[in-house]
DOTOR-50066 format. One record per residue (C-alpha): chain; residue number from 1; residue in three letters; x negated, y negated, z negated. Coordinates in Angstrom, 3 decimals, always signed. Layout:
<sites>
+--------+------+--------+----------+----------+----------+
! fidren ! mifi ! drengu !        u !        v !        w !
+--------+------+--------+----------+----------+----------+
!      A !  NUM !    ALA !        X !        Y !        Z !
...
+--------+------+--------+----------+----------+----------+
</sites>
This chain:
<sites>
+--------+------+--------+----------+----------+----------+
! fidren ! mifi ! drengu !        u !        v !        w !
+--------+------+--------+----------+----------+----------+
!      A !    1 !    MET !  +57.378 ! +131.478 !  -84.282 !
!      A !    2 !    THR !  +60.626 ! +129.282 !  -86.218 !
!      A !    3 !    LEU !  +61.023 ! +126.155 !  -86.690 !
!      A !    4 !    ASN !  +60.166 ! +125.990 !  -89.991 !
!      A !    5 !    SER !  +56.615 ! +128.034 !  -89.435 !
!      A !    6 !    SER !  +54.794 ! +124.936 !  -90.018 !
!      A !    7 !    ALA !  +55.679 ! +125.122 !  -93.725 !
!      A !    8 !    THR !  +52.765 ! +126.439 !  -95.886 !
!      A !    9 !    LEU !  +52.499 ! +128.732 !  -99.505 !
!      A !   10 !    LEU !  +50.901 ! +126.439 ! -102.313 !
!      A !   11 !    ARG !  +47.869 ! +128.777 ! -101.933 !
!      A !   12 !    PRO !  +45.675 ! +127.212 !  -99.177 !
!      A !   13 !    HIS !  +44.293 ! +129.584 !  -96.234 !
!      A !   14 !    PRO !  +41.325 ! +129.353 !  -94.711 !
!      A !   15 !    LEU !  +41.275 ! +127.771 !  -91.531 !
!      A !   16 !    PRO !  +38.904 ! +129.186 !  -88.480 !
!      A !   17 !    PRO !  +37.421 ! +125.996 !  -86.512 !
!      A !   18 !    SER !  +40.073 ! +124.229 !  -84.438 !
!      A !   19 !    ARG !  +40.802 ! +121.191 !  -82.997 !
!      A !   20 !    ALA !  +44.484 ! +122.042 !  -83.118 !
!      A !   21 !    GLY !  +44.520 ! +118.594 !  -86.208 !
!      A !   22 !    LEU !  +42.889 ! +116.413 !  -83.948 !
!      A !   23 !    TRP !  +45.553 ! +116.880 !  -80.982 !
!      A !   24 !    TRP !  +48.421 ! +116.565 !  -82.874 !
!      A !   25 !    GLY !  +46.924 ! +113.071 !  -84.921 !
!      A !   26 !    LEU !  +46.457 ! +111.860 !  -81.664 !
!      A !   27 !    LEU !  +49.906 ! +112.765 !  -80.329 !
!      A !   28 !    GLY !  +51.408 ! +111.083 !  -83.005 !
!      A !   29 !    VAL !  +49.552 ! +108.110 !  -83.212 !
!      A !   30 !    ALA !  +50.102 ! +107.576 !  -79.474 !
!      A !   31 !    GLY !  +53.439 ! +107.313 !  -80.356 !
!      A !   32 !    PHE !  +53.080 ! +105.309 !  -83.205 !
!      A !   33 !    SER !  +51.005 ! +102.836 !  -81.291 !
!      A !   34 !    PHE !  +54.271 ! +101.492 !  -79.316 !
!      A !   35 !    THR !  +55.383 ! +100.495 !  -83.037 !
!      A !   36 !    VAL !  +54.227 !  +96.836 !  -83.061 !
!      A !   37 !    PRO !  +54.941 !  +96.044 !  -79.875 !
!      A !   38 !    PHE !  +58.504 !  +97.444 !  -79.846 !
!      A !   39 !    THR !  +58.993 !  +95.745 !  -83.147 !
!      A !   40 !    ARG !  +57.907 !  +92.388 !  -82.051 !
!      A !   41 !    VAL !  +60.953 !  +93.022 !  -78.936 !
!      A !   42 !    ALA !  +63.439 !  +93.658 !  -81.872 !
!      A !   43 !    VAL !  +63.128 !  +91.128 !  -83.655 !
!      A !   44 !    ALA !  +61.924 !  +88.070 !  -81.173 !
!      A !   45 !    ASP !  +64.294 !  +85.337 !  -80.737 !
!      A !   46 !    GLY !  +66.643 !  +86.598 !  -83.967 !
!      A !   47 !    ALA !  +68.337 !  +89.380 !  -81.439 !
!      A !   48 !    MET !  +67.770 !  +91.632 !  -84.639 !
!      A !   49 !    SER !  +67.050 !  +90.658 !  -88.004 !
!      A !   50 !    PRO !  +64.129 !  +92.027 !  -89.915 !
!      A !   51 !    LEU !  +66.398 !  +93.781 !  -92.332 !
!      A !   52 !    PHE !  +68.340 !  +95.449 !  -89.595 !
!      A !   53 !    VAL !  +65.251 !  +96.625 !  -87.874 !
!      A !   54 !    GLY !  +63.721 !  +98.202 !  -91.185 !
!      A !   55 !    SER !  +66.772 ! +100.041 !  -92.356 !
!      A !   56 !    GLY !  +68.844 ! +100.557 !  -89.099 !
!      A !   57 !    ARG !  +65.276 ! +102.903 !  -87.700 !
!      A !   58 !    ALA !  +65.557 ! +104.623 !  -91.063 !
!      A !   59 !    VAL !  +69.245 ! +105.160 !  -90.884 !
!      A !   60 !    ILE !  +68.928 ! +106.670 !  -86.805 !
!      A !   61 !    ALA !  +66.081 ! +108.537 !  -88.259 !
!      A !   62 !    ALA !  +67.649 ! +110.269 !  -91.683 !
!      A !   63 !    LEU !  +70.788 ! +110.979 !  -89.254 !
!      A !   64 !    LEU !  +68.466 ! +113.355 !  -87.197 !
!      A !   65 !    ALA !  +66.667 ! +114.517 !  -90.048 !
!      A !   66 !    ALA !  +69.350 ! +115.838 !  -91.903 !
!      A !   67 !    ALA !  +71.070 ! +117.681 !  -88.470 !
!      A !   68 !    ALA !  +67.714 ! +119.377 !  -88.412 !
!      A !   69 !    LEU !  +67.193 ! +120.343 !  -91.782 !
!      A !   70 !    ALA !  +70.757 ! +121.666 !  -91.920 !
!      A !   71 !    LEU !  +70.548 ! +123.530 !  -88.657 !
!      A !   72 !    THR !  +67.688 ! +125.574 !  -89.570 !
!      A !   73 !    ARG !  +68.815 ! +126.132 !  -92.872 !
!      A !   74 !    GLN !  +65.591 ! +124.567 !  -94.912 !
!      A !   75 !    ARG !  +64.989 ! +125.571 !  -98.757 !
!      A !   76 !    LEU !  +65.448 ! +122.191 ! -101.069 !
!      A !   77 !    PRO !  +62.275 ! +120.736 ! -102.536 !
!      A !   78 !    ARG !  +61.740 ! +121.960 ! -105.531 !
!      A !   79 !    GLY !  +60.882 ! +119.975 ! -109.253 !
!      A !   80 !    GLY !  +57.946 ! +117.432 ! -108.685 !
!      A !   81 !    GLN !  +58.325 ! +117.843 ! -104.645 !
!      A !   82 !    TRP !  +61.221 ! +115.117 ! -105.365 !
!      A !   83 !    GLY !  +59.121 ! +112.681 ! -106.984 !
!      A !   84 !    ARG !  +56.317 ! +113.250 ! -104.316 !
!      A !   85 !    LEU !  +58.944 ! +112.651 ! -101.821 !
!      A !   86 !    ALA !  +60.468 ! +109.602 ! -102.915 !
!      A !   87 !    VAL !  +56.631 ! +108.051 ! -102.789 !
!      A !   88 !    VAL !  +56.388 ! +109.051 !  -99.268 !
!      A !   89 !    ALA !  +59.413 ! +107.877 !  -98.751 !
!      A !   90 !    ALA !  +58.860 ! +104.240 ! -100.254 !
!      A !   91 !    GLY !  +55.516 ! +103.851 !  -98.190 !
!      A !   92 !    VAL !  +56.446 ! +105.229 !  -94.462 !
!      A !   93 !    VAL !  +60.385 ! +104.878 !  -94.910 !
!      A !   94 !    ALA !  +61.246 ! +101.674 !  -96.751 !
!      A !   95 !    GLY !  +57.916 !  +99.729 !  -97.066 !
!      A !   96 !    PHE !  +56.182 !  +99.702 !  -93.720 !
!      A !   97 !    PRO !  +59.079 !  +99.289 !  -91.433 !
!      A !   98 !    LEU !  +60.923 !  +96.347 !  -93.612 !
!      A !   99 !    LEU !  +57.297 !  +94.558 !  -94.258 !
!      A !  100 !    THR !  +56.338 !  +94.965 !  -90.562 !
!      A !  101 !    SER !  +59.760 !  +93.748 !  -89.455 !
!      A !  102 !    TYR !  +59.554 !  +90.372 !  -91.657 !
!      A !  103 !    ALA !  +56.139 !  +89.401 !  -90.478 !
!      A !  104 !    LEU !  +56.388 !  +90.241 !  -87.040 !
!      A !  105 !    THR !  +59.448 !  +87.664 !  -86.380 !
!      A !  106 !    THR !  +56.248 !  +85.125 !  -86.503 !
!      A !  107 !    ALA !  +52.866 !  +87.091 !  -86.064 !
!      A !  108 !    SER !  +52.238 !  +88.246 !  -82.663 !
!      A !  109 !    ALA !  +51.979 !  +92.093 !  -82.322 !
!      A !  110 !    GLY !  +48.125 !  +91.336 !  -81.180 !
!      A !  111 !    HIS !  +47.740 !  +89.765 !  -84.501 !
!      A !  112 !    GLY !  +49.907 !  +92.692 !  -86.589 !
!      A !  113 !    ALA !  +47.544 !  +95.230 !  -84.539 !
!      A !  114 !    VAL !  +44.243 !  +93.671 !  -86.104 !
!      A !  115 !    VAL !  +45.445 !  +93.562 !  -89.163 !
!      A !  116 !    ILE !  +47.010 !  +97.129 !  -89.319 !
!      A !  117 !    ALA !  +43.585 !  +98.518 !  -87.892 !
!      A !  118 !    LEU !  +42.621 !  +98.365 !  -91.817 !
!      A !  119 !    LEU !  +45.264 ! +101.435 !  -92.210 !
!      A !  120 !    PRO !  +42.476 ! +104.268 !  -91.427 !
!      A !  121 !    ALA !  +40.308 ! +102.978 !  -94.420 !
!      A !  122 !    ALA !  +43.071 ! +102.312 !  -97.194 !
!      A !  123 !    THR !  +44.471 ! +105.961 !  -96.165 !
!      A !  124 !    ALA !  +40.989 ! +107.697 !  -96.519 !
!      A !  125 !    VAL !  +40.486 ! +105.028 !  -99.883 !
!      A !  126 !    THR !  +43.997 ! +106.510 ! -101.044 !
!      A !  127 !    ALA !  +43.199 ! +110.226 ! -100.036 !
!      A !  128 !    VAL !  +40.245 ! +109.780 ! -102.081 !
!      A !  129 !    LEU !  +41.892 ! +108.233 ! -105.326 !
!      A !  130 !    ARG !  +44.575 ! +110.793 ! -104.721 !
!      A !  131 !    GLY !  +42.295 ! +113.582 ! -105.290 !
!      A !  132 !    ARG !  +40.091 ! +112.257 ! -107.440 !
!      A !  133 !    GLU !  +36.781 ! +112.466 ! -105.298 !
!      A !  134 !    ARG !  +33.916 ! +110.724 ! -105.617 !
!      A !  135 !    PRO !  +32.010 ! +109.775 ! -102.615 !
!      A !  136 !    PRO !  +29.076 ! +107.961 ! -102.091 !
!      A !  137 !    VAL !  +28.732 ! +103.722 ! -102.453 !
!      A !  138 !    ARG !  +28.665 ! +103.341 !  -99.078 !
!      A !  139 !    PHE !  +32.167 ! +104.405 !  -98.471 !
!      A !  140 !    TRP !  +33.748 ! +101.529 ! -101.222 !
!      A !  141 !    VAL !  +31.154 !  +98.962 !  -99.519 !
!      A !  142 !    MET !  +32.529 !  +99.846 !  -96.027 !
!      A !  143 !    ALA !  +35.857 ! +100.012 !  -97.200 !
!      A !  144 !    ALA !  +35.361 !  +96.462 !  -98.688 !
!      A !  145 !    VAL !  +33.911 !  +94.984 !  -95.913 !
!      A !  146 !    GLY !  +36.602 !  +96.039 !  -93.695 !
!      A !  147 !    ALA !  +39.221 !  +94.529 !  -96.109 !
!      A !  148 !    LEU !  +37.147 !  +91.299 !  -95.900 !
!      A !  149 !    ALA !  +37.100 !  +91.553 !  -92.192 !
!      A !  150 !    ALA !  +40.849 !  +91.982 !  -91.697 !
!      A !  151 !    VAL !  +41.448 !  +89.056 !  -94.170 !
!      A !  152 !    GLY !  +38.516 !  +86.917 !  -92.468 !
!      A !  153 !    PHE !  +40.564 !  +86.850 !  -89.156 !
!      A !  154 !    ALA !  +43.991 !  +86.698 !  -90.776 !
!      A !  155 !    SER !  +42.410 !  +83.396 !  -92.418 !
!      A !  156 !    LEU !  +40.748 !  +81.721 !  -89.005 !
!      A !  157 !    GLN !  +44.164 !  +82.557 !  -87.458 !
!      A !  158 !    GLY !  +46.374 !  +81.290 !  -89.974 !
!      A !  159 !    GLY !  +44.207 !  +78.101 !  -89.444 !
!      A !  160 !    GLY !  +41.112 !  +78.549 !  -91.442 !
!      A !  161 !    ILE !  +39.631 !  +79.959 !  -94.850 !
!      A !  162 !    GLY !  +42.256 !  +80.379 !  -97.304 !
!      A !  163 !    SER !  +44.881 !  +79.409 !  -94.867 !
!      A !  164 !    VAL !  +46.514 !  +83.338 !  -94.575 !
!      A !  165 !    HIS !  +49.728 !  +83.110 !  -93.556 !
!      A !  166 !    TRP !  +53.089 !  +84.593 !  -95.485 !
!      A !  167 !    SER !  +53.062 !  +87.484 !  -92.727 !
!      A !  168 !    ASP !  +49.604 !  +88.269 !  -93.238 !
!      A !  169 !    LEU !  +50.371 !  +89.322 !  -96.633 !
!      A !  170 !    LEU !  +53.472 !  +91.392 !  -95.471 !
!      A !  171 !    LEU !  +50.614 !  +92.953 !  -93.445 !
!      A !  172 !    PHE !  +48.663 !  +93.527 !  -95.610 !
!      A !  173 !    GLY !  +51.316 !  +94.999 !  -97.952 !
!      A !  174 !    ALA !  +52.578 !  +97.338 !  -94.939 !
!      A !  175 !    VAL !  +49.326 !  +98.916 !  -94.700 !
!      A !  176 !    ALA !  +48.768 !  +99.627 !  -98.488 !
!      A !  177 !    ALA !  +52.728 ! +101.010 !  -98.536 !
!      A !  178 !    ALA !  +52.040 ! +103.236 !  -95.243 !
!      A !  179 !    ALA !  +48.636 ! +104.311 !  -96.934 !
!      A !  180 !    VAL !  +50.171 ! +106.026 !  -99.893 !
!      A !  181 !    GLY !  +52.797 ! +107.609 !  -97.557 !
!      A !  182 !    TYR !  +50.158 ! +108.873 !  -95.318 !
!      A !  183 !    ALA !  +48.077 ! +110.359 !  -97.960 !
!      A !  184 !    GLU !  +50.951 ! +111.807 !  -99.626 !
!      A !  185 !    GLY !  +52.766 ! +112.812 !  -96.789 !
!      A !  186 !    GLY !  +50.472 ! +115.031 !  -95.724 !
!      A !  187 !    LEU !  +49.192 ! +116.585 !  -98.929 !
!      A !  188 !    LEU !  +53.291 ! +117.499 !  -99.214 !
!      A !  189 !    ALA !  +53.283 ! +118.650 !  -95.621 !
!      A !  190 !    ARG !  +51.106 ! +121.338 !  -96.801 !
!      A !  191 !    GLU !  +53.734 ! +122.942 !  -98.930 !
!      A !  192 !    LEU !  +57.152 ! +121.975 !  -97.216 !
!      A !  193 !    GLY !  +55.657 ! +121.853 !  -93.697 !
!      A !  194 !    ALA !  +54.969 ! +119.083 !  -91.639 !
!      A !  195 !    TRP !  +58.175 ! +117.869 !  -89.841 !
!      A !  196 !    GLN !  +60.586 ! +119.062 !  -92.978 !
!      A !  197 !    THR !  +58.624 ! +116.361 !  -95.350 !
!      A !  198 !    ILE !  +59.099 ! +113.365 !  -92.973 !
!      A !  199 !    SER !  +62.987 ! +114.832 !  -93.129 !
!      A !  200 !    TRP !  +63.270 ! +115.162 !  -96.463 !
!      A !  201 !    ALA !  +61.987 ! +111.807 !  -97.067 !
!      A !  202 !    LEU !  +64.616 ! +110.365 !  -94.935 !
!      A !  203 !    VAL !  +67.213 ! +112.028 !  -96.376 !
!      A !  204 !    LEU !  +65.827 ! +110.957 !  -99.881 !
!      A !  205 !    SER !  +66.210 ! +107.435 !  -98.732 !
!      A !  206 !    ALA !  +69.075 ! +107.530 !  -96.769 !
!      A !  207 !    PRO !  +71.881 ! +105.854 !  -99.107 !
!      A !  208 !    LEU !  +69.579 ! +103.089 !  -99.988 !
!      A !  209 !    MET !  +68.603 ! +102.127 !  -96.057 !
!      A !  210 !    SER !  +72.569 ! +102.561 !  -95.106 !
!      A !  211 !    VAL !  +73.481 ! +100.077 !  -97.747 !
!      A !  212 !    LEU !  +70.550 !  +97.775 !  -96.695 !
!      A !  213 !    LEU !  +71.898 !  +98.251 !  -92.759 !
!      A !  214 !    ALA !  +75.767 !  +97.300 !  -93.812 !
!      A !  215 !    VAL !  +74.348 !  +94.272 !  -95.819 !
!      A !  216 !    SER !  +72.299 !  +92.741 !  -93.039 !
!      A !  217 !    VAL !  +74.834 !  +93.517 !  -90.101 !
!      A !  218 !    ALA !  +77.283 !  +91.596 !  -92.487 !
!      A !  219 !    ARG !  +74.772 !  +88.694 !  -93.134 !
!      A !  220 !    GLN !  +73.850 !  +88.873 !  -89.325 !
!      A !  221 !    PRO !  +75.230 !  +90.784 !  -86.546 !
!      A !  222 !    PRO !  +72.834 !  +91.955 !  -83.980 !
!      A !  223 !    SER !  +73.187 !  +89.727 !  -80.703 !
!      A !  224 !    ALA !  +70.251 !  +91.940 !  -78.692 !
!      A !  225 !    GLY !  +70.038 !  +93.051 !  -74.672 !
!      A !  226 !    PRO !  +69.849 !  +96.190 !  -73.223 !
!      A !  227 !    VAL !  +65.847 !  +95.755 !  -73.759 !
!      A !  228 !    GLU !  +66.195 !  +95.082 !  -77.515 !
!      A !  229 !    TRP !  +68.510 !  +97.932 !  -78.199 !
!      A !  230 !    ALA !  +65.977 ! +100.379 !  -76.556 !
!      A !  231 !    ALA !  +62.821 !  +99.217 !  -78.359 !
!      A !  232 !    PHE !  +64.844 !  +99.989 !  -81.299 !
!      A !  233 !    ALA !  +66.217 ! +103.057 !  -80.729 !
!      A !  234 !    TYR !  +62.467 ! +104.095 !  -79.864 !
!      A !  235 !    LEU !  +61.501 ! +102.639 !  -83.564 !
!      A !  236 !    GLY !  +64.396 ! +105.048 !  -85.223 !
!      A !  237 !    VAL !  +64.210 ! +108.171 !  -82.849 !
!      A !  238 !    VAL !  +60.112 ! +108.090 !  -82.549 !
!      A !  239 !    SER !  +58.079 ! +105.613 !  -84.598 !
!      A !  240 !    MET !  +60.534 ! +106.645 !  -87.534 !
!      A !  241 !    TYR !  +60.693 ! +110.423 !  -86.714 !
!      A !  242 !    LEU !  +59.401 ! +112.485 !  -83.887 !
!      A !  243 !    GLY !  +55.774 ! +110.987 !  -84.578 !
!      A !  244 !    PHE !  +55.488 ! +112.121 !  -87.962 !
!      A !  245 !    PHE !  +56.064 ! +115.490 !  -86.863 !
!      A !  246 !    ALA !  +53.066 ! +115.196 !  -85.265 !
!      A !  247 !    TRP !  +51.080 ! +113.323 !  -87.573 !
!      A !  248 !    TYR !  +51.834 ! +115.222 !  -90.680 !
!      A !  249 !    ARG !  +51.143 ! +118.386 !  -88.218 !
!      A !  250 !    GLY !  +47.932 ! +117.242 !  -87.933 !
!      A !  251 !    LEU !  +47.156 ! +115.980 !  -91.383 !
!      A !  252 !    ALA !  +48.468 ! +119.348 !  -92.873 !
!      A !  253 !    ILE !  +45.981 ! +121.282 !  -90.577 !
!      A !  254 !    GLY !  +43.127 ! +118.872 !  -91.602 !
!      A !  255 !    PRO !  +40.880 ! +118.143 !  -92.813 !
!      A !  256 !    MET !  +42.972 ! +114.958 !  -93.876 !
!      A !  257 !    ALA !  +39.913 ! +112.846 !  -93.585 !
!      A !  258 !    GLN !  +38.837 ! +113.478 !  -90.435 !
!      A !  259 !    VAL !  +42.304 ! +113.748 !  -88.672 !
!      A !  260 !    SER !  +42.808 ! +110.119 !  -90.102 !
!      A !  261 !    GLN !  +40.153 ! +109.191 !  -87.816 !
!      A !  262 !    ILE !  +42.339 ! +109.481 !  -85.149 !
!      A !  263 !    GLN !  +44.119 ! +106.403 !  -86.726 !
!      A !  264 !    LEU !  +40.977 ! +104.039 !  -85.297 !
!      A !  265 !    VAL !  +42.458 ! +104.187 !  -81.920 !
!      A !  266 !    GLN !  +45.533 ! +102.993 !  -82.673 !
!      A !  267 !    PRO !  +45.030 !  +99.190 !  -82.569 !
!      A !  268 !    VAL !  +43.094 !  +99.379 !  -79.525 !
!      A !  269 !    MET !  +46.577 ! +101.414 !  -77.749 !
!      A !  270 !    THR !  +48.821 !  +98.989 !  -79.756 !
!      A !  271 !    LEU !  +46.608 !  +95.566 !  -78.037 !
!      A !  272 !    CYS !  +46.675 !  +97.153 !  -74.907 !
!      A !  273 !    TRP !  +50.714 !  +97.767 !  -75.004 !
!      A !  274 !    ALA !  +51.088 !  +94.156 !  -76.280 !
!      A !  275 !    ALA !  +49.378 !  +92.671 !  -73.337 !
!      A !  276 !    LEU !  +50.600 !  +94.785 !  -70.711 !
!      A !  277 !    LEU !  +54.577 !  +95.017 !  -72.328 !
!      A !  278 !    LEU !  +54.743 !  +91.571 !  -73.982 !
!      A !  279 !    GLY !  +52.283 !  +89.682 !  -71.538 !
!      A !  280 !    GLU !  +50.224 !  +88.689 !  -74.751 !
!      A !  281 !    ARG !  +46.711 !  +87.163 !  -74.191 !
!      A !  282 !    LEU !  +44.071 !  +88.997 !  -75.359 !
!      A !  283 !    THR !  +41.642 !  +86.234 !  -77.265 !
!      A !  284 !    TRP !  +38.174 !  +86.575 !  -77.626 !
!      A !  285 !    PRO !  +38.642 !  +86.487 !  -81.569 !
!      A !  286 !    THR !  +41.444 !  +89.245 !  -81.292 !
!      A !  287 !    LEU !  +39.057 !  +91.502 !  -79.502 !
!      A !  288 !    LEU !  +36.490 !  +90.832 !  -82.078 !
!      A !  289 !    GLY !  +38.295 !  +90.800 !  -85.185 !
!      A !  290 !    GLY !  +39.728 !  +94.425 !  -83.986 !
!      A !  291 !    LEU !  +36.401 !  +95.499 !  -82.982 !
!      A !  292 !    ALA !  +35.027 !  +94.474 !  -86.734 !
!      A !  293 !    VAL !  +37.972 !  +95.881 !  -89.069 !
!      A !  294 !    VAL !  +37.922 !  +98.992 !  -86.678 !
!      A !  295 !    ALA !  +34.118 !  +99.557 !  -86.827 !
!      A !  296 !    CYS !  +34.581 !  +99.267 !  -90.974 !
!      A !  297 !    ALA !  +37.152 ! +101.796 !  -91.365 !
!      A !  298 !    GLY !  +35.803 ! +104.146 !  -88.939 !
!      A !  299 !    THR !  +32.529 ! +103.970 !  -90.976 !
!      A !  300 !    ALA !  +34.095 ! +103.943 !  -94.271 !
!      A !  301 !    VAL !  +36.292 ! +107.150 !  -93.136 !
!      A !  302 !    ARG !  +33.096 ! +108.844 !  -91.752 !
!      A !  303 !    THR !  +30.706 ! +108.229 !  -94.579 !
!      A !  304 !    ARG !  +33.602 ! +110.223 !  -96.519 !
!      A !  305 !    LEU !  +33.122 ! +113.535 !  -94.025 !
!      A !  306 !    GLY !  +29.886 ! +113.589 !  -94.929 !
!      A !  307 !    ARG !  +30.732 ! +115.398 !  -98.039 !
!      A !  308 !    PRO !  +32.478 ! +119.048 !  -97.278 !
!      A !  309 !    ALA !  +36.003 ! +118.770 !  -97.788 !
!      A !  310 !    PRO !  +38.217 ! +122.754 !  -98.440 !
!      A !  311 !    ARG !  +40.191 ! +123.479 !  -94.709 !
!      A !  312 !    THR !  +43.707 ! +124.333 !  -95.051 !
!      A !  313 !    ALA !  +46.333 ! +125.955 !  -92.372 !
!      A !  314 !    PRO !  +49.590 ! +126.544 !  -92.328 !
!      A !  315 !    GLU !  +50.446 ! +130.066 !  -92.092 !
+--------+------+--------+----------+----------+----------+
</sites>
């Protein structure tokens, strides 16, 4: 098997019953679960600026991606695939990393994990809109309830109803950006391959992210220690690159809606890492808020799964 064997023909092929997509998805989510705590470590006490963390991790990943594409001699994307790669890049290379980096300068990792728990439902909604599906009304109801639960949690944590902090607005924006990038990337991975999709998205965004990195260094040079640099390295190598190998592979095998359910364990993992690595106290409001958002997101995704979807797999 060659490295580009995860690429698929444009014509879908039937997939025999298999849990491979779920296992690949779980591996990707496990890697992503450290993203919020390590971002919090990197930006804590001004060790690194949010712009440096958000753009720098993308530049590191782009260098790895360019090397992998060159060494394996991957074919260039064609026509409209470049536009779709730009959507992926805007969502998961620029949008999510930058928005979460700024948000976590003030928000705790646990708080961020609860708001980001809305991502599975947001990804399912994006996939529905992208695929022009007609899911039952219950799907939309539970997705809306999940969104209200996340907003309610953010409001209460911010000091009361109507007191959503600016960091929460950034986190909601990050969820929307990642949902679009995940859904489009999962579809594109069936044509280009799983790791090839994130690699081309990173290379496409490299010029802009390099400029942003230079600006961040000029404005605020990093003053980090070994721990902060280690967290930053993880964000660039795993969160921004290797994690997507597994995640997009799982989404490509699919069914996408079923694999996307694996995201429901990510906020639970993140809350555990925040407690173990950062010493954050797990309060009852945080735990209950997380459970409410995860429950609503899970119900929304499972409701959509009630409609059979064609299975496709890479050759």
